[in-house]
Each structure stands twice: as C-alpha cells, then as structure tokens.
C-alpha positions, 0 to 999 in steps of 0.5 A: 612238520610231516604228520602222519595218521597211522591205524593202531589196528590196520596200519597203512603201509604206505605211512609206515614205509614212508617213516621207515624211509625217513629214519634209514635216511637218517632222520629223526622224529616224534612218535608215541609210546604207552606213556608219552610222546618221544623223539627218536631216530634209528640206533645207527645213525650217529649224526641223528643221534648227535641232532637229538642230544642238540634238540634236547640239549643233553650231554653227550655222556648221558645215554639214550634208552631204545625201543625194540621190536619184540623180545627176540630183538632183546637178546641182540642187544643185551644179555638176558638170563632166563630169569630176565626173559621170564620177568620181560615175557610177563610184563612186555609190551607194556610201560617198563624200561629194562636196564640189561647189560649191553651186547657189543652190538649197542653202538658205544653212544648207547651204553652208559659207563657200566656198559648197560642199555635201557630197553623198551617195548612199549604197548603201542602197535604203530611204533612197534610195527615201525621198529619191526619194519626198520629192522633195528630198534630206535632211540627213545627220549621225552618229547619235551623242550628242556625248559618245559615243565611237562612233556608234550601231550599231543600233536599240537604241542609237538608241533609248537615246540619243534616244528622247526627241528623235527620233520616228521611226527606220527600222530597217536592222539592224546597221551597223558604223559606218565613215566615208565617204570625202570628195572635194572636186572644184573645177575638176576638181582631186581632194582627199581630205579624209578617207580612210574606207570608200570606196577611194581608191587609184586617184583619181590615175589617173582618166580 
C-alpha cells in the first residue's frame, strides 16, 4: 500500500496529482473524513465500485454515498430546493450525510430504490482538494472490514486490514471513528435517519 501524507493547509500538488491519477485510472483508495477513514473511488468507474462491494462484502443493491467537493457540485447530482440549500450552506462542510432526490447524472449503481442519493461534504480539506481536482465526486464507504467491530482509526489499522486489497491511502492521522448524522430532505420535509456526530438539536427550528 502506497501512503501519501498531504499537508491540510498547503497540500503538496505532486501528491494530490498522483492520487487523482490513481482514481482516474479506476483505482480504489483509503482516505480521511471528519468522522472516520473511508474507502472510495471515482463515481464513474464501475469496476472500482464493484471492487468496493467485493472488499466490503456488501450486496450490490445497497447504494454507497459519495463526497462532493462543495455545495455547487451537489446540485449536479441531487435536486436541491432553496430550503435544502440554506440548510446545507449552514452545516457544510461538516459531519452530515444528506439524502436527496437524485438527478439523472447519478450512476444507477448509486441510486436507492427511491431514486435518492446520500451526499457528503466533509470538513476534511485534503479529501475535498482531491475531489475538486478530480472534477467529480468520489464514493465514501466506511473503512472497516466486514468482520471487524470498529472502523480503522489510522494508517497502521488500514494496512493491517486492507494492505493487499487497497493499493493507496491518504494519511489523516488518528481519527476516532464516529458516524455522520444522516438527514433526508424531500419536499422541504426533514427526517433525521441517523443521529451521529453532527448536532441535530436545532433541525426543527431552522428557517
């Protein structure tokens, strides 16, 4: 496994370019978010997505969420009402997954049966820089072996679990694993599907 240490304030361009090239070539990788380490690939590389399903031993009907580089990108892949936009602008980047109606630009593999998508913009500058330079979103699924009790917390954990399965990783230091808060928004109705790291106390009063 090749490991890149990329500075969060001044990311080394040569490292970012190598990670982006790996993704464009259909590679999978491990990377940090603001809640845990994740495994991912380009959303347009079907073979890489299939590989993630194999690594995680997940059924193909279970859709992955994905990471956008910023709020502007979200509207390409999801139907975003004015209300949803205001809400996400307040909370993102942050530890939230927003479940929204999918647009036709979302690959079928990533849409749920209800034609929804789960989208994240984590507060993790290195990962967001990789996504922006790639030019489109990446898959995000928890970096955790199917038989493990907890997700990987650092690079040694990742190497121990996935060294022969995942060829590249981005080092984000130790990350205490927490779940993101999952929020569904449709027709301006908000439903908290899972309470996690993100604060949910004010959702009902947001205007």
